[in-house]
C-alpha positions, 0 to 999 in steps of 0.5 A: 692705785695701780693693779699690780699695788691693790693686788699686793695689798689684798694678798698680803691682807688675807695672809694677815686675816689667814694668821690670825684665824689660824686654830689655836692661835689666841688660845696660846697668846692668853693662856700663859701664867695664871691665866691657865687656870681653868675657872672653878678650880683652884691651882697650885703652880711651880713657878713664881707668878703662876709660871712652871707647872700647873696642878688645877684642883676641884676636890681635896687633895690628900697627897699633892705628889698624885698631881706632881705638886707635892713640895714644889708650888711657889704661888696660887690663885683659887680661882673658887668660891671656898676658902682652901686649906694648904697643909704642910704635910700628906693626908691634912696633917702638919701645920696649914695655911688658907688662901681666900676665894679668890686670892692669888700670888707669890706664897711667902718665902718660907711657904714656896716649896712647902705644901703637900696637902689641899683641902676646901672649905674644911675646918681650921688646923694649926696654923704654920 
């Protein structure tokens, strides 16, 4: 191998390694869709398949408007060990649906852009 070719290959390899080691490069590639939801959180997404805006929740949330997610969620991921009650109206009123621990996916079409409050591990109410 000639010295020029060897030097060019070493330079190209060093440039590739620098790109791979750039801060945030791998985090941006991994953190999309559902994967943005932090461990031990319940996450709502405004788009299907975990896309769009996201609200990450760890406590009862009487009004999803405070998180910009009132009547906007179309998919979710329950990364907790708790049952999540989703209420059609603010302050845990109206009817409700349940997301089990580990549950993940798109809401049925009739439940998209529908929920207004979230309760964690509380007794069930009237089912939607």
